[in-house]
C-alpha positions as a Python dict, from the first residue, in 0.01 Angstrom:
ca = {
    (1, 'M'): (0, 0, 0),
    (2, 'L'): (83, -117, 359),
    (3, 'Y'): (477, -46, 268),
    (4, 'L'): (399, 298, 170),
    (5, 'L'): (198, 363, 507),
    (6, 'D'): (497, 222, 705),
    (7, 'T'): (736, 429, 525),
    (8, 'N'): (523, 754, 562),
    (9, 'I'): (495, 701, 926),
    (10, 'R'): (893, 676, 957),
    (11, 'A'): (958, 976, 730),
    (12, 'A'): (702, 1185, 940),
    (13, 'T'): (884, 1089, 1232),
    (14, 'L'): (1239, 1196, 1104),
    (15, 'L'): (1103, 1499, 912),
    (16, 'G'): (945, 1633, 1235),
    (17, 'I'): (1277, 1587, 1411),
    (18, 'V'): (1458, 1797, 1163),
    (19, 'G'): (1190, 2100, 1194),
    (20, 'A'): (901, 1969, 919),
    (21, 'G'): (637, 1982, 1226),
    (22, 'A'): (510, 1618, 1193),
    (23, 'I'): (497, 1336, 1466),
    (24, 'G'): (872, 1406, 1553),
    (25, 'Y'): (826, 1759, 1645),
    (26, 'Y'): (622, 1666, 1967),
    (27, 'L'): (908, 1391, 2060),
    (28, 'L'): (1181, 1678, 1987),
    (29, 'S'): (972, 1946, 2193),
    (30, 'A'): (923, 1691, 2462),
    (31, 'S'): (1279, 1597, 2488),
    (32, 'R'): (1393, 1963, 2501),
    (33, 'V'): (1208, 2014, 2805),
    (34, 'L'): (1302, 1690, 2976),
    (35, 'E'): (959, 1539, 2990),
    (36, 'F'): (1060, 1182, 2962),
    (37, 'G'): (725, 1038, 3016),
    (38, 'V'): (601, 1179, 2715),
    (39, 'V'): (914, 1118, 2519),
    (40, 'T'): (866, 730, 2597),
    (41, 'T'): (489, 743, 2522),
    (42, 'I'): (550, 900, 2191),
    (43, 'L'): (830, 636, 2113),
    (44, 'I'): (602, 350, 2229),
    (45, 'M'): (292, 512, 1999),
    (46, 'I'): (546, 531, 1709),
    (47, 'F'): (659, 171, 1756),
    (48, 'A'): (313, 25, 1816),
    (49, 'T'): (195, 195, 1512),
    (50, 'V'): (461, 88, 1282),
    (51, 'M'): (405, -277, 1423),
    (52, 'L'): (31, -258, 1372),
    (53, 'V'): (104, -163, 1001),
    (54, 'E'): (388, -411, 957),
    (55, 'L'): (254, -725, 1114),
    (56, 'P'): (-49, -754, 849),
    (57, 'A'): (242, -690, 555),
    (58, 'I'): (413, -981, 681),
    (59, 'W'): (109, -1190, 714),
    (60, 'L'): (21, -1099, 361),
    (61, 'R'): (354, -1178, 201),
    (62, 'D'): (361, -1509, 368),
    (63, 'R'): (12, -1598, 257),
    (64, 'F'): (42, -1494, -91),
}
């Protein structure tokens, strides 16, 4: 379940970049108008969200 959530977060980012209107849409639109503070914030939030999902998954894999 955690793997699917992690995969869906990453896919939503990529789909938004190519035009599907997900998380990546905000990233792409902020980079187009040169708002690098917003771009950095979005990237940090995406990274933190992926790590928040990935760390419990790693812990569960090691434990069981």
